[in-house]
N, C-alpha and C positions, 0 to 999 in steps of 0.2 A: 631384699633391700626395700625400705619403706618408700612408697610413692607419695611425695609431698605436693604433687601438682594441684591436688584438691584436698590437701591435708587438713585444712581448716573448715571443711564442710560440717555444718552443725555445731561449730564451736563459736561461743560468744566471747569476743575478744575486746577487752577494754584498752584503749590507747589514751594517754594523757598528753599527747602531743598538741602543741599550740600553733606555732607558725606554719608547720607543715602537716596540719591536721587532715586536710583533704587528701594529700598524697598518701598519708599512712592508711586512711580509710580505703583508698583505692587498692593499695598493696594487699591489705587484709582480704578485701573482696575478691581479688584475683585468685586467691587460694581457696575461695569458697566460704570464707568466714563471715560471720555477722559482726560488723565493726560498730562498737559503741565508742565514740570519741568525745572526750571531756577535756577541753583545753584547761591546763592547770597553771599557766604562768603567762606573764606579759613583760616585755622589756620596758622599763621606765627610765627615760633620760634623767640624769642627776640634776637636781634643782640648781646646783652651782657647779660650773665646769672649771673652778679655780685651779684644780690640780692639772687638768688637761691643758689649760692655757699656760700654766707655769711650765709644763713639760715642753710645749711649743717654743717658749722663750729660751729655755735652757738648751734645747736641741739646736736652735739657731746660733746660740753662743758656743756651741761645740763642747758641751759639758758631759756628753754621753759617749761611751765606748760601744755599748750594746743596747739594742732595743728589742724587747721580746713581745711579739703579738700572739695573743691567746685565741682570738676569735676573728672571723672575717667581718662580722657586724661591727665589732669594736674597732677594727682597723679603719673601716670606712667612716664610722662616726667620729673617730679621732681626727681624721683628715678634715672633716667638715668643721669641727670645733676650731682647729688650728687656723682655718681660713678667716676666722673672725679677727685674728691679730696679725696674720702674715698672708702673703699670697700663697696659693697652693704650690707654685713653683719653688718658692723659698723653702717651704716645709718639706717638700719632697727632696730637694737638694740636701737638706739636713739629714734626711734618712739615708741618702745614698752615701753619706760620709761615715756611717756607723755600720757595725756588724748587726745585721737583721736576722733574728731567729723567729721562725714561724711554727706554731703548733698545729701542724696538720694542713690539709688541702684547702680549707676555706680561707684562712688568712693569706695563704700563698696566692690563691686566685685573685683576691682583692689587691694585694701588693703588686702582682703582675699587671693587673689592669691599670694601676697607678704608675707603673713604670719603675717600681722600686725593686732592685735585685735582692733576693733572699739568699743569705750566706749559708744558713743552716735550717733544714726542715726536720721537724720532730716526726719520727715514724710512728706507725700504729702500735699500740692503741692510743697514742697521743697523751699519755698520762704525765703528771709532773715528774714522775720517776724517769720516764723516757726522755723528757726534756733535759733533765740534769745529766742523764747518761750521755746524750748526744752532744751536749756542751763539753763534757769531759773528753769524749772521744775525738772531737774536732779541735781540741786545744783552744777553745774560745777564751780569750783573756778577759777576766772580769774585774781585775784589780786596778787597771790603769786609770779609768774614769768611771763615771756613774753608769748604772744599769737601770733602764726603765722597763717596767712591766705593765703592759696594757691589760687591765683586769676586766672580768666580766661577772656581773651579778654579785659575786662574793669573793673576798680575798682567799687565796690558797696559802695558808700558813706554812704547810710543808715545803712548798716551792720557795717561798720567801726565805725560810730558814736554811734550805739547801743552798741558795744563792749566797746568803750571808756567810755560811760556813766556808764557801769558796773565795771569800774576800770581797764580795760585791757590796757596793754601797747602793742600795736599791731605792728607786723612786716608784711608788705605786701610782698608776695612772687609771683610776676608775672612770669609765665612760657611761655606763648605765648599770641599773640594778634590776633584780627580778622581784615581781610582786605577784599577788594573786590576780586572776583576770577580773575585769570589772563585773562581768556576768558570771557569778559562781554557781548558778542553778544547775548547769550540766555537771559540774564537779560534785555537787551535793547529791544529785541523782545517782552518779557513779558510785559514790560511797554507799548509798542505800542498796544499789544493785549487788555490790560485792558482798555486803553484810547479809543480804537476803539469799545468797548463793546463786544469783542469776548470772554470774560471770565465770567463765571457765578458765580464762587466761588473761593475765594483766601484763602489758608490755611497758617498761620504763625506758625512756631514751635519754634522760638526764637525771642527775642526783637531785636537782631542785624539785622535780616532779614528786619524788619520794617525800621530801620535806613538806611540800604544799598539800599533798594528798592527806598525810597524817595530821597536818595542821587543821584542815577543814573538818576532818573526822573528830578531832578534839573539840572544835567549836560546836559540833553537833552532838557532843557527848556520847560518841559511839566509837572512840578510838580503840578501846579494848576489843570491841566486837569486830572492828575492821581487821585488826591484827590477827584475830583468831580465824577470820574468814580467809585471810591471805595464806594461811597454812594449808587450806583445803584447795585453793585455786593454784594453777600453774603460774609461775612468775618468770618472765623473761627480762633480761637486762642487756642493754646494748653494748656494755663494756665494763672494764675494771673500775673506772671512777664511779659509775652508777652502782655497780655491785658492792663497792666498798661502803657506800652510804646505806644501801639495803641491809648489808650485814651489820653495820653499826646500829641500825634501827631494829635489829633482831628479826629481820624478814629474810626468809630463805630465798635463794636464787636457783631456779631449776636449770637454766641454761643461759649461755652467752653465745653470740654468733662468732664466726671465724674472724670477721672484720667488723669494727664498730660503726656500722652503717645501717640505716633503716631497712633497706632492701634485704640485707643479709639476716637481720634480726627476724623479719617476718618469714623468710625462707626457712630459717632454723626452727622457728615456732611451728611451721607447717610440717617439717620433718619430724619434730618431736611428737606432735599430736598424732601424726600418721602412724608412727612407730607404736605409740601408746594404744591406738585402736587395734593394730595388728596383734599386739601382745594380749589384749583383752579377749580377742577372738580365739 
């Protein structure tokens, strides 16, 4: 059995993590790897919160049957936006009158902190398919009143289509969007490093990282070279959603962890690289 305790010794590992960059670097170092961290995205509040404010008003008026929270950051941000038109107590009372669906542990934790009961929690790996499946399994009624979906970064057309097919009248509630980091130099250096063959392993933790990495490479006129270099490096994906984007972009995925969490991803990376070393011996 491969020993992954120091499975990343001598391995140059690129992470495109942004908000949890330091945590990812530490995880890689714990397995003996050399972490190269290049933040690839930042959350940008929408210039106009018209839709979020409209959601707060409609919630207070009792127009929703179901509210779906897709991220913890978005749930917290939405509560802050709502406070500009209603007291927090009134906003939370509105949420307590509807069926709340949370996609995974992060929105669950925020909603628990706010004192909002969660009726349905989406299990791992927390994909849009899992969300629709758990809604069906729990017999959540979508046709009585409106269904609000707190969005993150970009809309999920498959999820929206699935809800509509089940009779839901959906209101999309965007809270923030993703953009490239203000300082893109680390990301450009990372592109150069991959193209030059100086990276052994690339870890992707969201689908947006894939899009932004390729976008920067295209702006640098080395997208073709980056794609070719990624066929030679090992590629780890945190879960199905990210893997779908990688596959859609024509990038192979060497492995996914058992659970879609950073710790599991790095552990699996160490296991894979350790096994590769053993095989080469």
